[in-house]
C-alpha positions as a printed NumPy array, in Angstrom:
array([[ 54.96 , -33.551,   9.799],
       [ 53.455, -32.84 ,  13.235],
       [ 54.079, -29.096,  12.739],
       [ 52.488, -29.245,   9.292],
       [ 49.33 , -30.875,  10.722],
       [ 49.235, -28.418,  13.651],
       [ 49.669, -25.451,  11.303],
       [ 47.008, -26.798,   8.944],
       [ 44.537, -27.28 ,  11.796],
       [ 45.343, -23.808,  13.165],
       [ 44.9  , -22.231,   9.732],
       [ 41.603, -24.074,   9.24 ],
       [ 40.396, -22.948,  12.681],
       [ 41.349, -19.306,  12.007],
       [ 39.622, -19.434,   8.61 ],
       [ 36.487, -20.842,  10.233],
       [ 36.498, -18.075,  12.868],
       [ 36.986, -15.412,  10.219],
       [ 33.998, -16.731,   8.249],
       [ 31.852, -17.133,  11.351],
       [ 32.345, -13.525,  12.419],
       [ 32.241, -11.924,   8.994],
       [ 28.923, -10.222,   8.415],
       [ 27.594, -10.398,   4.911],
       [ 25.849,  -7.176,   3.996],
       [ 22.375,  -7.772,   2.638],
       [ 21.741,  -7.019,  -1.009],
       [ 19.4  ,  -4.049,  -1.473],
       [ 16.943,  -4.171,  -4.349],
       [ 14.967,  -1.004,  -5.038],
       [ 11.319,  -1.327,  -6.015],
       [ 10.421,   0.102,  -9.422],
       [  7.648,   2.456,  -8.301],
       [  6.401,   3.073, -11.859],
       [  5.871,  -0.643, -12.535],
       [  4.511,  -1.472,  -9.064],
       [  0.869,  -1.125,  -8.007],
       [ -1.128,  -0.804,  -4.811],
       [ -4.876,  -1.364,  -5.197],
       [ -7.228,  -0.541,  -2.33 ],
       [-10.704,  -1.859,  -1.558],
       [-13.068,  -0.42 ,   1.032],
       [-16.5  ,  -1.854,   1.777],
       [-19.656,  -0.527,   3.368],
       [-23.102,  -1.905,   4.101],
       [-24.458,  -0.698,   0.746],
       [-21.478,  -1.521,  -1.465],
       [-17.789,  -0.915,  -1.973],
       [-15.242,   1.382,  -3.565],
       [-11.853,   0.594,  -5.051],
       [ -8.902,   2.462,  -6.402],
       [ -5.153,   2.871,  -6.341],
       [ -2.469,   4.641,  -4.368],
       [  1.164,   5.082,  -5.406],
       [  4.334,   3.892,  -3.82 ],
       [  6.788,   6.776,  -3.372],
       [  9.824,   4.58 ,  -2.718],
       [ 10.749,   1.16 ,  -1.419],
       [ 13.34 ,  -1.566,  -1.286],
       [ 13.818,  -5.176,  -0.251],
       [ 16.887,  -6.598,   1.471],
       [ 18.071, -10.118,   0.615],
       [ 20.695, -12.351,   2.267],
       [ 21.683, -15.546,   0.486],
       [ 18.758, -14.999,  -1.909],
       [ 16.292, -14.968,   1.005],
       [ 14.192, -12.017,   2.11 ],
       [ 15.896, -10.224,   5.007],
       [ 14.054,  -6.886,   5.262],
       [ 12.537,  -3.934,   3.496],
       [ 11.11 ,  -0.448,   3.843],
       [  8.339,   1.248,   1.851],
       [  6.85 ,   4.749,   1.659],
       [  3.371,   5.362,   0.215],
       [  2.423,   8.782,  -1.186],
       [ -0.952,   9.452,   0.447],
       [ -1.566,  12.372,  -1.956],
       [ -2.124,   9.876,  -4.772],
       [ -5.381,   8.265,  -3.566],
       [ -7.537,   7.617,  -6.645],
       [-11.009,   6.07 ,  -6.854],
       [-11.551,   3.858,  -9.913],
       [-15.206,   2.82 ,  -9.593],
       [-16.733,   6.325,  -9.737],
       [-16.584,   9.108, -12.337],
       [-16.942,  12.856, -12.456],
       [-18.244,  14.73 ,  -9.433],
       [-18.729,  11.601,  -7.264],
       [-15.19 ,  10.416,  -7.945],
       [-13.744,  13.819,  -7.045],
       [-15.862,  14.07 ,  -3.868],
       [-14.792,  10.626,  -2.618],
       [-11.1  ,  11.278,  -3.329],
       [-11.252,  14.599,  -1.449],
       [-13.106,  12.963,   1.432],
       [-10.546,  10.125,   1.698],
       [ -7.765,  12.743,   1.784],
       [ -9.547,  14.818,   4.452],
       [ -9.161,  14.569,   8.228],
       [-12.285,  12.344,   8.308],
       [-10.101,   9.622,   6.796],
       [ -6.34 ,   9.883,   6.157],
       [ -5.58 ,  13.553,   6.876],
       [ -3.212,  13.769,   3.931],
       [ -2.343,  17.458,   4.459],
       [ -0.868,  16.585,   7.862],
       [  0.209,  13.007,   7.088],
       [  1.333,  12.921,   3.42 ],
       [  3.097,   9.549,   3.779],
       [  2.385,   6.107,   5.171],
       [  5.261,   3.688,   5.778],
       [  5.897,   0.002,   6.278],
       [  9.165,  -1.387,   7.669],
       [  9.705,  -5.153,   7.774],
       [ 10.779,  -6.314,  11.237],
       [ 10.212, -10.104,  11.156],
       [ 10.154, -12.707,   8.408],
       [  8.947, -16.293,   8.437],
       [  9.119, -18.764,   5.573],
       [  5.705, -20.159,   4.556],
       [  6.695, -21.939,   1.332],
       [  9.701, -21.833,  -0.961],
       [  8.473, -18.557,  -2.504],
       [  6.136, -17.174,   0.174],
       [  7.044, -15.341,   3.38 ],
       [  4.987, -14.239,   6.356],
       [  6.096, -10.633,   6.7  ],
       [  5.573,  -8.684,   9.918],
       [  6.383,  -5.032,  10.21 ],
       [  5.668,  -1.589,  11.544],
       [  2.87 ,   0.091,   9.585],
       [  2.515,   3.848,  10.13 ],
       [ -0.687,   5.612,   9.071],
       [ -1.686,   9.092,  10.313],
       [  1.408,   9.154,  12.521],
       [  0.376,   6.001,  14.399],
       [  2.61 ,   2.912,  14.168],
       [  1.291,  -0.605,  14.765],
       [  2.468,  -4.095,  13.885],
       [  0.854,  -5.751,  10.873],
       [  1.456,  -9.164,   9.257],
       [  0.628, -10.617,   5.858],
       [  1.924, -13.109,   3.292],
       [  4.153, -11.911,   0.47 ],
       [  4.924, -14.191,  -2.466],
       [  8.034, -13.738,  -4.613],
       [  8.118, -14.917,  -8.22 ],
       [ 11.032, -13.781, -10.375],
       [ 11.407, -10.046,  -9.725],
       [  7.903,  -9.43 ,  -8.335],
       [  6.39 ,  -9.66 ,  -4.845],
       [  2.611,  -9.856,  -4.417],
       [  0.36 ,  -9.966,  -1.396],
       [ -2.81 ,  -8.72 ,   0.25 ],
       [ -2.736,  -6.644,   3.423],
       [ -5.866,  -6.234,   5.543],
       [ -5.768,  -3.126,   7.724],
       [ -8.153,  -2.17 ,  10.522],
       [ -8.453,   1.562,   9.923],
       [-10.035,   2.187,  13.326],
       [ -6.7  ,   1.346,  14.986],
       [ -5.131,   4.257,  13.086],
       [ -7.771,   6.803,  14.172],
       [ -9.599,   6.651,  10.847],
       [-13.03 ,   6.703,  12.464],
       [-15.45 ,   8.171,   9.919],
       [-18.509,   5.934,   9.462],
       [-17.048,   3.237,  11.737],
       [-19.513,   1.121,  13.701],
       [-16.74 ,   0.688,  16.286],
       [-17.07 ,   4.359,  17.265],
       [-20.552,   5.472,  16.26 ],
       [-23.997,   4.001,  16.968],
       [-27.053,   4.046,  14.714],
       [-25.16 ,   4.434,  11.417],
       [-27.408,   1.888,   9.742],
       [-26.67 ,   1.511,   6.041],
       [-24.072,   4.323,   6.241],
       [-21.679,   2.075,   8.207],
       [-18.272,   1.653,   6.573],
       [-16.257,  -1.483,   7.39 ],
       [-13.221,  -0.966,   9.601],
       [-11.1  ,  -3.349,   7.539],
       [ -9.821,  -2.249,   4.175],
       [ -7.626,  -4.198,   1.815],
       [ -4.457,  -3.376,  -0.088],
       [ -3.312,  -5.637,  -2.921],
       [  0.348,  -4.99 ,  -3.639],
       [  2.372,  -5.936,  -6.681],
       [  5.958,  -4.787,  -6.183],
       [  8.428,  -5.058,  -9.06 ],
       [ 12.144,  -4.902,  -8.236]])
């Protein structure tokens, strides 16, 4: 009986160690880029412009049904303005793609890689990650809410930190009503 108890305890201990040191691979869930949207909003002294930009690829990682990571690539060639039409629309889209703004010919992609995750509520996470725009990588944080198979959130980005200086009051004096706000907003809706 003593040997049975010793063997049982030893087996239980070995099983516990095996579980403790077994790494569970996170589950990867690809984002459906056709069903997902990224809407941008830029403001200036005299108004605002809005539009969309497309996600090229992306995925979330989950462990035990909790967010554990993710990586996303945005196709900078897909910048579209929605509030203008015709010649003005075309001019703004070309200008946003130019070196004055995002330099799309040289930097055709922007990326975001999740590096830290904090739980805000049962369905909302504070996501921190490395955001790369125009070849410059900086940390950015925002809340991302998960409901069913969709994650939504709003990211505020200070463009001046990514060398997007055109019309910025942080770099140029006496712009008056031609000043464009440094912060722009991205509303993401990511279906996976």
